[in-house]
Chimera marker file (.cmm) of the C-alpha trace (Angstrom):
<marker_set name="trace">
<marker id="1" x="89.340" y="60.054" z="129.172" r="1" g="1" b="0" radius="0.5"/>
<marker id="2" x="87.384" y="58.206" z="126.502" r="1" g="1" b="0" radius="0.5"/>
<marker id="3" x="87.320" y="59.246" z="122.868" r="1" g="1" b="0" radius="0.5"/>
<marker id="4" x="83.733" y="60.316" z="123.330" r="1" g="1" b="0" radius="0.5"/>
<marker id="5" x="84.758" y="62.554" z="126.231" r="1" g="1" b="0" radius="0.5"/>
<marker id="6" x="87.587" y="64.039" z="124.175" r="1" g="1" b="0" radius="0.5"/>
<marker id="7" x="85.205" y="64.900" z="121.346" r="1" g="1" b="0" radius="0.5"/>
<marker id="8" x="82.728" y="66.420" z="123.780" r="1" g="1" b="0" radius="0.5"/>
<marker id="9" x="85.487" y="68.561" z="125.273" r="1" g="1" b="0" radius="0.5"/>
<marker id="10" x="86.637" y="69.637" z="121.814" r="1" g="1" b="0" radius="0.5"/>
<marker id="11" x="83.039" y="70.506" z="120.919" r="1" g="1" b="0" radius="0.5"/>
<marker id="12" x="82.654" y="72.633" z="124.055" r="1" g="1" b="0" radius="0.5"/>
<marker id="13" x="85.950" y="74.363" z="123.353" r="1" g="1" b="0" radius="0.5"/>
<marker id="14" x="84.974" y="75.137" z="119.764" r="1" g="1" b="0" radius="0.5"/>
<marker id="15" x="81.573" y="76.435" z="120.880" r="1" g="1" b="0" radius="0.5"/>
<marker id="16" x="83.226" y="78.653" z="123.514" r="1" g="1" b="0" radius="0.5"/>
<marker id="17" x="85.702" y="80.054" z="121.019" r="1" g="1" b="0" radius="0.5"/>
<marker id="18" x="82.869" y="80.626" z="118.538" r="1" g="1" b="0" radius="0.5"/>
<marker id="19" x="80.908" y="82.622" z="121.129" r="1" g="1" b="0" radius="0.5"/>
<marker id="20" x="84.003" y="84.672" z="121.960" r="1" g="1" b="0" radius="0.5"/>
<marker id="21" x="84.580" y="85.402" z="118.256" r="1" g="1" b="0" radius="0.5"/>
<marker id="22" x="80.923" y="86.395" z="117.815" r="1" g="1" b="0" radius="0.5"/>
<marker id="23" x="81.173" y="88.768" z="120.784" r="1" g="1" b="0" radius="0.5"/>
<marker id="24" x="84.335" y="90.376" z="119.344" r="1" g="1" b="0" radius="0.5"/>
<marker id="25" x="82.588" y="90.783" z="115.980" r="1" g="1" b="0" radius="0.5"/>
<marker id="26" x="79.599" y="92.397" z="117.709" r="1" g="1" b="0" radius="0.5"/>
<marker id="27" x="81.867" y="94.836" z="119.586" r="1" g="1" b="0" radius="0.5"/>
<marker id="28" x="83.697" y="95.679" z="116.364" r="1" g="1" b="0" radius="0.5"/>
<marker id="29" x="80.408" y="96.308" z="114.536" r="1" g="1" b="0" radius="0.5"/>
<marker id="30" x="79.178" y="98.587" z="117.333" r="1" g="1" b="0" radius="0.5"/>
<marker id="31" x="82.457" y="100.504" z="117.239" r="1" g="1" b="0" radius="0.5"/>
<marker id="32" x="82.233" y="100.974" z="113.467" r="1" g="1" b="0" radius="0.5"/>
<marker id="33" x="78.644" y="102.205" z="113.813" r="1" g="1" b="0" radius="0.5"/>
<marker id="34" x="79.668" y="104.750" z="116.472" r="1" g="1" b="0" radius="0.5"/>
<marker id="35" x="82.527" y="106.001" z="114.311" r="1" g="1" b="0" radius="0.5"/>
<marker id="36" x="80.165" y="106.317" z="111.337" r="1" g="1" b="0" radius="0.5"/>
<marker id="37" x="77.705" y="108.333" z="113.438" r="1" g="1" b="0" radius="0.5"/>
<marker id="38" x="80.548" y="110.556" z="114.637" r="1" g="1" b="0" radius="0.5"/>
<marker id="39" x="81.687" y="111.190" z="111.061" r="1" g="1" b="0" radius="0.5"/>
<marker id="40" x="78.117" y="112.128" z="110.078" r="1" g="1" b="0" radius="0.5"/>
<marker id="41" x="77.833" y="114.558" z="113.008" r="1" g="1" b="0" radius="0.5"/>
<marker id="42" x="81.175" y="116.147" z="112.054" r="1" g="1" b="0" radius="0.5"/>
<marker id="43" x="79.899" y="116.620" z="108.520" r="1" g="1" b="0" radius="0.5"/>
<marker id="44" x="76.684" y="118.256" z="109.772" r="1" g="1" b="0" radius="0.5"/>
<marker id="45" x="78.552" y="120.594" z="112.107" r="1" g="1" b="0" radius="0.5"/>
<marker id="46" x="80.815" y="121.716" z="109.243" r="1" g="1" b="0" radius="0.5"/>
<marker id="47" x="77.705" y="122.523" z="107.234" r="1" g="1" b="0" radius="0.5"/>
<marker id="48" x="76.286" y="124.609" z="110.091" r="1" g="1" b="0" radius="0.5"/>
<marker id="49" x="79.569" y="126.462" z="110.570" r="1" g="1" b="0" radius="0.5"/>
<marker id="50" x="79.672" y="127.175" z="106.834" r="1" g="1" b="0" radius="0.5"/>
<marker id="51" x="76.058" y="128.412" z="106.853" r="1" g="1" b="0" radius="0.5"/>
<marker id="52" x="76.796" y="130.640" z="109.857" r="1" g="1" b="0" radius="0.5"/>
<marker id="53" x="79.880" y="132.042" z="108.169" r="1" g="1" b="0" radius="0.5"/>
<marker id="54" x="78.014" y="132.646" z="104.923" r="1" g="1" b="0" radius="0.5"/>
<marker id="55" x="75.172" y="134.378" z="106.760" r="1" g="1" b="0" radius="0.5"/>
<marker id="56" x="77.591" y="136.607" z="108.663" r="1" g="1" b="0" radius="0.5"/>
<marker id="57" x="79.517" y="137.491" z="105.494" r="1" g="1" b="0" radius="0.5"/>
<marker id="58" x="76.344" y="138.355" z="103.595" r="1" g="1" b="0" radius="0.5"/>
<marker id="59" x="75.057" y="140.388" z="106.529" r="1" g="1" b="0" radius="0.5"/>
<marker id="60" x="78.290" y="142.385" z="106.730" r="1" g="1" b="0" radius="0.5"/>
<marker id="61" x="78.328" y="142.938" z="102.976" r="1" g="1" b="0" radius="0.5"/>
<marker id="62" x="74.752" y="144.135" z="102.977" r="1" g="1" b="0" radius="0.5"/>
<marker id="63" x="73.639" y="141.251" z="100.782" r="1" g="1" b="0" radius="0.5"/>
<marker id="64" x="71.319" y="139.914" z="103.448" r="1" g="1" b="0" radius="0.5"/>
<marker id="65" x="68.674" y="142.620" z="103.521" r="1" g="1" b="0" radius="0.5"/>
<marker id="66" x="65.992" y="141.430" z="105.915" r="1" g="1" b="0" radius="0.5"/>
<marker id="67" x="66.680" y="142.648" z="109.444" r="1" g="1" b="0" radius="0.5"/>
<marker id="68" x="63.998" y="140.513" z="111.080" r="1" g="1" b="0" radius="0.5"/>
<marker id="69" x="65.476" y="137.202" z="109.960" r="1" g="1" b="0" radius="0.5"/>
<marker id="70" x="68.200" y="136.086" z="112.360" r="1" g="1" b="0" radius="0.5"/>
<marker id="71" x="69.282" y="132.526" z="111.539" r="1" g="1" b="0" radius="0.5"/>
<marker id="72" x="72.472" y="132.798" z="113.617" r="1" g="1" b="0" radius="0.5"/>
<marker id="73" x="70.680" y="131.887" z="116.865" r="1" g="1" b="0" radius="0.5"/>
<marker id="74" x="69.241" y="128.764" z="115.275" r="1" g="1" b="0" radius="0.5"/>
<marker id="75" x="72.590" y="127.835" z="113.685" r="1" g="1" b="0" radius="0.5"/>
<marker id="76" x="74.462" y="128.373" z="116.949" r="1" g="1" b="0" radius="0.5"/>
<marker id="77" x="71.898" y="126.268" z="118.823" r="1" g="1" b="0" radius="0.5"/>
<marker id="78" x="72.271" y="123.473" z="116.245" r="1" g="1" b="0" radius="0.5"/>
<marker id="79" x="76.052" y="123.599" z="116.567" r="1" g="1" b="0" radius="0.5"/>
<marker id="80" x="75.731" y="123.265" z="120.349" r="1" g="1" b="0" radius="0.5"/>
<marker id="81" x="73.499" y="120.222" z="120.017" r="1" g="1" b="0" radius="0.5"/>
<marker id="82" x="75.857" y="118.564" z="117.535" r="1" g="1" b="0" radius="0.5"/>
<marker id="83" x="78.898" y="119.257" z="119.717" r="1" g="1" b="0" radius="0.5"/>
<marker id="84" x="77.172" y="117.593" z="122.690" r="1" g="1" b="0" radius="0.5"/>
<marker id="85" x="76.277" y="114.551" z="120.548" r="1" g="1" b="0" radius="0.5"/>
<marker id="86" x="79.832" y="114.342" z="119.219" r="1" g="1" b="0" radius="0.5"/>
<marker id="87" x="81.252" y="114.480" z="122.727" r="1" g="1" b="0" radius="0.5"/>
<marker id="88" x="79.049" y="111.563" z="123.831" r="1" g="1" b="0" radius="0.5"/>
<marker id="89" x="80.004" y="109.530" z="120.771" r="1" g="1" b="0" radius="0.5"/>
<marker id="90" x="83.706" y="110.213" z="121.341" r="1" g="1" b="0" radius="0.5"/>
<marker id="91" x="83.387" y="109.145" z="124.981" r="1" g="1" b="0" radius="0.5"/>
<marker id="92" x="81.635" y="105.921" z="123.987" r="1" g="1" b="0" radius="0.5"/>
<marker id="93" x="84.267" y="105.188" z="121.337" r="1" g="1" b="0" radius="0.5"/>
<marker id="94" x="87.047" y="105.846" z="123.847" r="1" g="1" b="0" radius="0.5"/>
<marker id="95" x="85.349" y="103.558" z="126.366" r="1" g="1" b="0" radius="0.5"/>
<marker id="96" x="85.169" y="100.755" z="123.805" r="1" g="1" b="0" radius="0.5"/>
<marker id="97" x="88.715" y="101.224" z="122.490" r="1" g="1" b="0" radius="0.5"/>
<marker id="98" x="90.695" y="102.011" z="125.596" r="1" g="1" b="0" radius="0.5"/>
<marker id="99" x="91.200" y="100.413" z="128.973" r="1" g="1" b="0" radius="0.5"/>
<marker id="100" x="92.359" y="103.684" z="130.435" r="1" g="1" b="0" radius="0.5"/>
<marker id="101" x="95.630" y="105.309" z="131.246" r="1" g="1" b="0" radius="0.5"/>
<marker id="102" x="98.934" y="103.661" z="132.079" r="1" g="1" b="0" radius="0.5"/>
<marker id="103" x="99.693" y="103.789" z="135.815" r="1" g="1" b="0" radius="0.5"/>
<marker id="104" x="103.357" y="104.439" z="134.965" r="1" g="1" b="0" radius="0.5"/>
<marker id="105" x="103.325" y="107.183" z="132.344" r="1" g="1" b="0" radius="0.5"/>
<marker id="106" x="99.645" y="108.152" z="131.915" r="1" g="1" b="0" radius="0.5"/>
<marker id="107" x="99.454" y="107.360" z="128.174" r="1" g="1" b="0" radius="0.5"/>
<marker id="108" x="96.148" y="105.970" z="126.875" r="1" g="1" b="0" radius="0.5"/>
<marker id="109" x="96.416" y="102.199" z="126.588" r="1" g="1" b="0" radius="0.5"/>
<marker id="110" x="94.455" y="99.832" z="124.296" r="1" g="1" b="0" radius="0.5"/>
<marker id="111" x="91.743" y="97.745" z="125.913" r="1" g="1" b="0" radius="0.5"/>
<marker id="112" x="93.407" y="94.318" z="125.816" r="1" g="1" b="0" radius="0.5"/>
<marker id="113" x="96.953" y="95.380" z="126.717" r="1" g="1" b="0" radius="0.5"/>
<marker id="114" x="98.818" y="93.690" z="129.525" r="1" g="1" b="0" radius="0.5"/>
<marker id="115" x="101.703" y="96.138" z="129.296" r="1" g="1" b="0" radius="0.5"/>
<marker id="116" x="101.994" y="99.815" z="128.332" r="1" g="1" b="0" radius="0.5"/>
<marker id="117" x="103.246" y="100.217" z="124.751" r="1" g="1" b="0" radius="0.5"/>
<marker id="118" x="105.017" y="103.424" z="125.818" r="1" g="1" b="0" radius="0.5"/>
<marker id="119" x="106.857" y="102.553" z="129.057" r="1" g="1" b="0" radius="0.5"/>
<marker id="120" x="106.304" y="98.809" z="129.492" r="1" g="1" b="0" radius="0.5"/>
<marker id="121" x="104.492" y="99.075" z="132.840" r="1" g="1" b="0" radius="0.5"/>
<marker id="122" x="102.106" y="96.242" z="133.750" r="1" g="1" b="0" radius="0.5"/>
<marker id="123" x="98.522" y="97.285" z="133.026" r="1" g="1" b="0" radius="0.5"/>
<marker id="124" x="96.531" y="94.292" z="134.208" r="1" g="1" b="0" radius="0.5"/>
<marker id="125" x="97.138" y="92.595" z="137.520" r="1" g="1" b="0" radius="0.5"/>
<marker id="126" x="97.692" y="88.875" z="137.879" r="1" g="1" b="0" radius="0.5"/>
<marker id="127" x="94.085" y="88.384" z="138.971" r="1" g="1" b="0" radius="0.5"/>
<marker id="128" x="92.866" y="89.756" z="135.628" r="1" g="1" b="0" radius="0.5"/>
<marker id="129" x="94.981" y="87.557" z="133.378" r="1" g="1" b="0" radius="0.5"/>
<marker id="130" x="93.272" y="84.578" z="131.854" r="1" g="1" b="0" radius="0.5"/>
<marker id="131" x="94.060" y="81.159" z="133.202" r="1" g="1" b="0" radius="0.5"/>
<marker id="132" x="94.804" y="78.571" z="130.536" r="1" g="1" b="0" radius="0.5"/>
<marker id="133" x="91.659" y="76.647" z="129.771" r="1" g="1" b="0" radius="0.5"/>
<marker id="134" x="91.067" y="73.229" z="128.247" r="1" g="1" b="0" radius="0.5"/>
<marker id="135" x="91.510" y="74.638" z="124.736" r="1" g="1" b="0" radius="0.5"/>
<marker id="136" x="95.012" y="75.821" z="125.642" r="1" g="1" b="0" radius="0.5"/>
<marker id="137" x="96.128" y="72.485" z="127.080" r="1" g="1" b="0" radius="0.5"/>
<marker id="138" x="97.181" y="69.609" z="124.851" r="1" g="1" b="0" radius="0.5"/>
<marker id="139" x="95.124" y="66.437" z="125.112" r="1" g="1" b="0" radius="0.5"/>
<marker id="140" x="97.502" y="63.669" z="126.051" r="1" g="1" b="0" radius="0.5"/>
<marker id="141" x="96.671" y="59.975" z="126.241" r="1" g="1" b="0" radius="0.5"/>
<marker id="142" x="96.233" y="58.562" z="129.712" r="1" g="1" b="0" radius="0.5"/>
<marker id="143" x="98.983" y="56.091" z="130.458" r="1" g="1" b="0" radius="0.5"/>
<marker id="144" x="98.237" y="53.306" z="132.862" r="1" g="1" b="0" radius="0.5"/>
<marker id="145" x="101.687" y="51.951" z="133.674" r="1" g="1" b="0" radius="0.5"/>
<marker id="146" x="105.117" y="53.470" z="134.214" r="1" g="1" b="0" radius="0.5"/>
<marker id="147" x="106.973" y="51.409" z="131.564" r="1" g="1" b="0" radius="0.5"/>
<marker id="148" x="104.603" y="52.513" z="128.803" r="1" g="1" b="0" radius="0.5"/>
<marker id="149" x="104.970" y="56.109" z="129.920" r="1" g="1" b="0" radius="0.5"/>
<marker id="150" x="108.776" y="55.999" z="129.668" r="1" g="1" b="0" radius="0.5"/>
<marker id="151" x="108.631" y="54.397" z="126.213" r="1" g="1" b="0" radius="0.5"/>
<marker id="152" x="106.130" y="56.964" z="124.968" r="1" g="1" b="0" radius="0.5"/>
<marker id="153" x="108.219" y="59.808" z="126.421" r="1" g="1" b="0" radius="0.5"/>
<marker id="154" x="111.363" y="58.619" z="124.656" r="1" g="1" b="0" radius="0.5"/>
<marker id="155" x="109.596" y="58.231" z="121.296" r="1" g="1" b="0" radius="0.5"/>
<marker id="156" x="107.904" y="61.624" z="121.687" r="1" g="1" b="0" radius="0.5"/>
<marker id="157" x="111.177" y="63.503" z="122.166" r="1" g="1" b="0" radius="0.5"/>
<marker id="158" x="113.019" y="61.589" z="119.428" r="1" g="1" b="0" radius="0.5"/>
<marker id="159" x="110.634" y="62.738" z="116.703" r="1" g="1" b="0" radius="0.5"/>
<link id1="1" id2="2" r="1" g="1" b="0" radius="0.2"/>
<link id1="2" id2="3" r="1" g="1" b="0" radius="0.2"/>
<link id1="3" id2="4" r="1" g="1" b="0" radius="0.2"/>
<link id1="4" id2="5" r="1" g="1" b="0" radius="0.2"/>
<link id1="5" id2="6" r="1" g="1" b="0" radius="0.2"/>
<link id1="6" id2="7" r="1" g="1" b="0" radius="0.2"/>
<link id1="7" id2="8" r="1" g="1" b="0" radius="0.2"/>
<link id1="8" id2="9" r="1" g="1" b="0" radius="0.2"/>
<link id1="9" id2="10" r="1" g="1" b="0" radius="0.2"/>
<link id1="10" id2="11" r="1" g="1" b="0" radius="0.2"/>
<link id1="11" id2="12" r="1" g="1" b="0" radius="0.2"/>
<link id1="12" id2="13" r="1" g="1" b="0" radius="0.2"/>
<link id1="13" id2="14" r="1" g="1" b="0" radius="0.2"/>
<link id1="14" id2="15" r="1" g="1" b="0" radius="0.2"/>
<link id1="15" id2="16" r="1" g="1" b="0" radius="0.2"/>
<link id1="16" id2="17" r="1" g="1" b="0" radius="0.2"/>
<link id1="17" id2="18" r="1" g="1" b="0" radius="0.2"/>
<link id1="18" id2="19" r="1" g="1" b="0" radius="0.2"/>
<link id1="19" id2="20" r="1" g="1" b="0" radius="0.2"/>
<link id1="20" id2="21" r="1" g="1" b="0" radius="0.2"/>
<link id1="21" id2="22" r="1" g="1" b="0" radius="0.2"/>
<link id1="22" id2="23" r="1" g="1" b="0" radius="0.2"/>
<link id1="23" id2="24" r="1" g="1" b="0" radius="0.2"/>
<link id1="24" id2="25" r="1" g="1" b="0" radius="0.2"/>
<link id1="25" id2="26" r="1" g="1" b="0" radius="0.2"/>
<link id1="26" id2="27" r="1" g="1" b="0" radius="0.2"/>
<link id1="27" id2="28" r="1" g="1" b="0" radius="0.2"/>
<link id1="28" id2="29" r="1" g="1" b="0" radius="0.2"/>
<link id1="29" id2="30" r="1" g="1" b="0" radius="0.2"/>
<link id1="30" id2="31" r="1" g="1" b="0" radius="0.2"/>
<link id1="31" id2="32" r="1" g="1" b="0" radius="0.2"/>
<link id1="32" id2="33" r="1" g="1" b="0" radius="0.2"/>
<link id1="33" id2="34" r="1" g="1" b="0" radius="0.2"/>
<link id1="34" id2="35" r="1" g="1" b="0" radius="0.2"/>
<link id1="35" id2="36" r="1" g="1" b="0" radius="0.2"/>
<link id1="36" id2="37" r="1" g="1" b="0" radius="0.2"/>
<link id1="37" id2="38" r="1" g="1" b="0" radius="0.2"/>
<link id1="38" id2="39" r="1" g="1" b="0" radius="0.2"/>
<link id1="39" id2="40" r="1" g="1" b="0" radius="0.2"/>
<link id1="40" id2="41" r="1" g="1" b="0" radius="0.2"/>
<link id1="41" id2="42" r="1" g="1" b="0" radius="0.2"/>
<link id1="42" id2="43" r="1" g="1" b="0" radius="0.2"/>
<link id1="43" id2="44" r="1" g="1" b="0" radius="0.2"/>
<link id1="44" id2="45" r="1" g="1" b="0" radius="0.2"/>
<link id1="45" id2="46" r="1" g="1" b="0" radius="0.2"/>
<link id1="46" id2="47" r="1" g="1" b="0" radius="0.2"/>
<link id1="47" id2="48" r="1" g="1" b="0" radius="0.2"/>
<link id1="48" id2="49" r="1" g="1" b="0" radius="0.2"/>
<link id1="49" id2="50" r="1" g="1" b="0" radius="0.2"/>
<link id1="50" id2="51" r="1" g="1" b="0" radius="0.2"/>
<link id1="51" id2="52" r="1" g="1" b="0" radius="0.2"/>
<link id1="52" id2="53" r="1" g="1" b="0" radius="0.2"/>
<link id1="53" id2="54" r="1" g="1" b="0" radius="0.2"/>
<link id1="54" id2="55" r="1" g="1" b="0" radius="0.2"/>
<link id1="55" id2="56" r="1" g="1" b="0" radius="0.2"/>
<link id1="56" id2="57" r="1" g="1" b="0" radius="0.2"/>
<link id1="57" id2="58" r="1" g="1" b="0" radius="0.2"/>
<link id1="58" id2="59" r="1" g="1" b="0" radius="0.2"/>
<link id1="59" id2="60" r="1" g="1" b="0" radius="0.2"/>
<link id1="60" id2="61" r="1" g="1" b="0" radius="0.2"/>
<link id1="61" id2="62" r="1" g="1" b="0" radius="0.2"/>
<link id1="62" id2="63" r="1" g="1" b="0" radius="0.2"/>
<link id1="63" id2="64" r="1" g="1" b="0" radius="0.2"/>
<link id1="64" id2="65" r="1" g="1" b="0" radius="0.2"/>
<link id1="65" id2="66" r="1" g="1" b="0" radius="0.2"/>
<link id1="66" id2="67" r="1" g="1" b="0" radius="0.2"/>
<link id1="67" id2="68" r="1" g="1" b="0" radius="0.2"/>
<link id1="68" id2="69" r="1" g="1" b="0" radius="0.2"/>
<link id1="69" id2="70" r="1" g="1" b="0" radius="0.2"/>
<link id1="70" id2="71" r="1" g="1" b="0" radius="0.2"/>
<link id1="71" id2="72" r="1" g="1" b="0" radius="0.2"/>
<link id1="72" id2="73" r="1" g="1" b="0" radius="0.2"/>
<link id1="73" id2="74" r="1" g="1" b="0" radius="0.2"/>
<link id1="74" id2="75" r="1" g="1" b="0" radius="0.2"/>
<link id1="75" id2="76" r="1" g="1" b="0" radius="0.2"/>
<link id1="76" id2="77" r="1" g="1" b="0" radius="0.2"/>
<link id1="77" id2="78" r="1" g="1" b="0" radius="0.2"/>
<link id1="78" id2="79" r="1" g="1" b="0" radius="0.2"/>
<link id1="79" id2="80" r="1" g="1" b="0" radius="0.2"/>
<link id1="80" id2="81" r="1" g="1" b="0" radius="0.2"/>
<link id1="81" id2="82" r="1" g="1" b="0" radius="0.2"/>
<link id1="82" id2="83" r="1" g="1" b="0" radius="0.2"/>
<link id1="83" id2="84" r="1" g="1" b="0" radius="0.2"/>
<link id1="84" id2="85" r="1" g="1" b="0" radius="0.2"/>
<link id1="85" id2="86" r="1" g="1" b="0" radius="0.2"/>
<link id1="86" id2="87" r="1" g="1" b="0" radius="0.2"/>
<link id1="87" id2="88" r="1" g="1" b="0" radius="0.2"/>
<link id1="88" id2="89" r="1" g="1" b="0" radius="0.2"/>
<link id1="89" id2="90" r="1" g="1" b="0" radius="0.2"/>
<link id1="90" id2="91" r="1" g="1" b="0" radius="0.2"/>
<link id1="91" id2="92" r="1" g="1" b="0" radius="0.2"/>
<link id1="92" id2="93" r="1" g="1" b="0" radius="0.2"/>
<link id1="93" id2="94" r="1" g="1" b="0" radius="0.2"/>
<link id1="94" id2="95" r="1" g="1" b="0" radius="0.2"/>
<link id1="95" id2="96" r="1" g="1" b="0" radius="0.2"/>
<link id1="96" id2="97" r="1" g="1" b="0" radius="0.2"/>
<link id1="97" id2="98" r="1" g="1" b="0" radius="0.2"/>
<link id1="98" id2="99" r="1" g="1" b="0" radius="0.2"/>
<link id1="99" id2="100" r="1" g="1" b="0" radius="0.2"/>
<link id1="100" id2="101" r="1" g="1" b="0" radius="0.2"/>
<link id1="101" id2="102" r="1" g="1" b="0" radius="0.2"/>
<link id1="102" id2="103" r="1" g="1" b="0" radius="0.2"/>
<link id1="103" id2="104" r="1" g="1" b="0" radius="0.2"/>
<link id1="104" id2="105" r="1" g="1" b="0" radius="0.2"/>
<link id1="105" id2="106" r="1" g="1" b="0" radius="0.2"/>
<link id1="106" id2="107" r="1" g="1" b="0" radius="0.2"/>
<link id1="107" id2="108" r="1" g="1" b="0" radius="0.2"/>
<link id1="108" id2="109" r="1" g="1" b="0" radius="0.2"/>
<link id1="109" id2="110" r="1" g="1" b="0" radius="0.2"/>
<link id1="110" id2="111" r="1" g="1" b="0" radius="0.2"/>
<link id1="111" id2="112" r="1" g="1" b="0" radius="0.2"/>
<link id1="112" id2="113" r="1" g="1" b="0" radius="0.2"/>
<link id1="113" id2="114" r="1" g="1" b="0" radius="0.2"/>
<link id1="114" id2="115" r="1" g="1" b="0" radius="0.2"/>
<link id1="115" id2="116" r="1" g="1" b="0" radius="0.2"/>
<link id1="116" id2="117" r="1" g="1" b="0" radius="0.2"/>
<link id1="117" id2="118" r="1" g="1" b="0" radius="0.2"/>
<link id1="118" id2="119" r="1" g="1" b="0" radius="0.2"/>
<link id1="119" id2="120" r="1" g="1" b="0" radius="0.2"/>
<link id1="120" id2="121" r="1" g="1" b="0" radius="0.2"/>
<link id1="121" id2="122" r="1" g="1" b="0" radius="0.2"/>
<link id1="122" id2="123" r="1" g="1" b="0" radius="0.2"/>
<link id1="123" id2="124" r="1" g="1" b="0" radius="0.2"/>
<link id1="124" id2="125" r="1" g="1" b="0" radius="0.2"/>
<link id1="125" id2="126" r="1" g="1" b="0" radius="0.2"/>
<link id1="126" id2="127" r="1" g="1" b="0" radius="0.2"/>
<link id1="127" id2="128" r="1" g="1" b="0" radius="0.2"/>
<link id1="128" id2="129" r="1" g="1" b="0" radius="0.2"/>
<link id1="129" id2="130" r="1" g="1" b="0" radius="0.2"/>
<link id1="130" id2="131" r="1" g="1" b="0" radius="0.2"/>
<link id1="131" id2="132" r="1" g="1" b="0" radius="0.2"/>
<link id1="132" id2="133" r="1" g="1" b="0" radius="0.2"/>
<link id1="133" id2="134" r="1" g="1" b="0" radius="0.2"/>
<link id1="134" id2="135" r="1" g="1" b="0" radius="0.2"/>
<link id1="135" id2="136" r="1" g="1" b="0" radius="0.2"/>
<link id1="136" id2="137" r="1" g="1" b="0" radius="0.2"/>
<link id1="137" id2="138" r="1" g="1" b="0" radius="0.2"/>
<link id1="138" id2="139" r="1" g="1" b="0" radius="0.2"/>
<link id1="139" id2="140" r="1" g="1" b="0" radius="0.2"/>
<link id1="140" id2="141" r="1" g="1" b="0" radius="0.2"/>
<link id1="141" id2="142" r="1" g="1" b="0" radius="0.2"/>
<link id1="142" id2="143" r="1" g="1" b="0" radius="0.2"/>
<link id1="143" id2="144" r="1" g="1" b="0" radius="0.2"/>
<link id1="144" id2="145" r="1" g="1" b="0" radius="0.2"/>
<link id1="145" id2="146" r="1" g="1" b="0" radius="0.2"/>
<link id1="146" id2="147" r="1" g="1" b="0" radius="0.2"/>
<link id1="147" id2="148" r="1" g="1" b="0" radius="0.2"/>
<link id1="148" id2="149" r="1" g="1" b="0" radius="0.2"/>
<link id1="149" id2="150" r="1" g="1" b="0" radius="0.2"/>
<link id1="150" id2="151" r="1" g="1" b="0" radius="0.2"/>
<link id1="151" id2="152" r="1" g="1" b="0" radius="0.2"/>
<link id1="152" id2="153" r="1" g="1" b="0" radius="0.2"/>
<link id1="153" id2="154" r="1" g="1" b="0" radius="0.2"/>
<link id1="154" id2="155" r="1" g="1" b="0" radius="0.2"/>
<link id1="155" id2="156" r="1" g="1" b="0" radius="0.2"/>
<link id1="156" id2="157" r="1" g="1" b="0" radius="0.2"/>
<link id1="157" id2="158" r="1" g="1" b="0" radius="0.2"/>
<link id1="158" id2="159" r="1" g="1" b="0" radius="0.2"/>
</marker_set>
């Protein structure tokens, strides 16, 4: 392989790794955004629960005088909506973070795991593991004759 070919291969490898890093960064950003939305929904639902509790307390104490005003139905409806949103966000977060359950022990396993952190069972089959690519293989000089190869091998292992 010529020097030009080596540099082209290195360039392709760097570009591929750069795209992979950009994709990981994008996934991480999406995950952070989902978690932020979930935290905001949890804060809103706490506010609704507090408002419902305050209304009920005031009603029972006779502080809340108007009989025609019934905010509890609206508060309960809002809580239901927020719980449904939170459930969807939690499912999406779980989908992004987890590959599923371990076939051996059933524990939730991180997305990129090959083995279960709990029991050690294999998570991904051989067909799913990545094959080493050009970036994983060392670039060695092409040797044309056998004598040069033996000399280079001896000097390589002596260093």
